[in-house]
N, C-alpha and C positions, 0 to 999 in steps of 0.2 A: 423740398426739404434737403438740407445739407447732408451729404453722405456721412460725415463724422457723427452728426446728431442721430441719424438713423442707426448707425452701428452702436452708439451708446445705448439707445433705447432697446435694441435687440439684446445687448449684453446684460442689461438690467433685468429684462424679462427672463432670460435664460437663468440668471442667478436666482430669481424668484421661483422658477419652476423646479430647479434643483433643490432648493430649500423645502418646497412643498413635498417633493418626492421623498426627501429624507424624513420629514415629519410623518408622512404616510407609512413609510417603511418601519419607523420606530413604533408607531402606534398599531401596527398590524398584529394579528393574533400570533400565538406561539408557533415556533417553527415545526413542532411535532404535529400540531393540528393541520398546519398548512401542507406538510408532507403527505399526510393521509388524504387530505382533500385532493391533492394533485394525483396521487395514485388512484383514487376512486374515479376521478375525472378521466384519466387515461384508460382505465378499465372499461368505463362506459363507452368511450370512443371506440375502443377495440371491439367491443360487443356489437356496437352499431355497424361498424364496418363489416363484421362477419355476417350480420343479417342482410346487409345490402348486397354483398357479393355471393350470396347463396345461389346455387343453381336452381332454376325453376323445376318443380315436380311435374313430370309428364304423366297424364292419366291414360 
């Protein structure tokens, strides 16, 4: 394949992916809901890490 043709195909694909990402970003839920989902997610991660790093109980 000619290198110029390969670069053209890659540029077109990149443009398509950017357009799709923009559409997805615009169609996503409200920023307030997304903020709360992010905060809840990180809280769950932090809780999980605390459970994993707990010291074992000696009997």
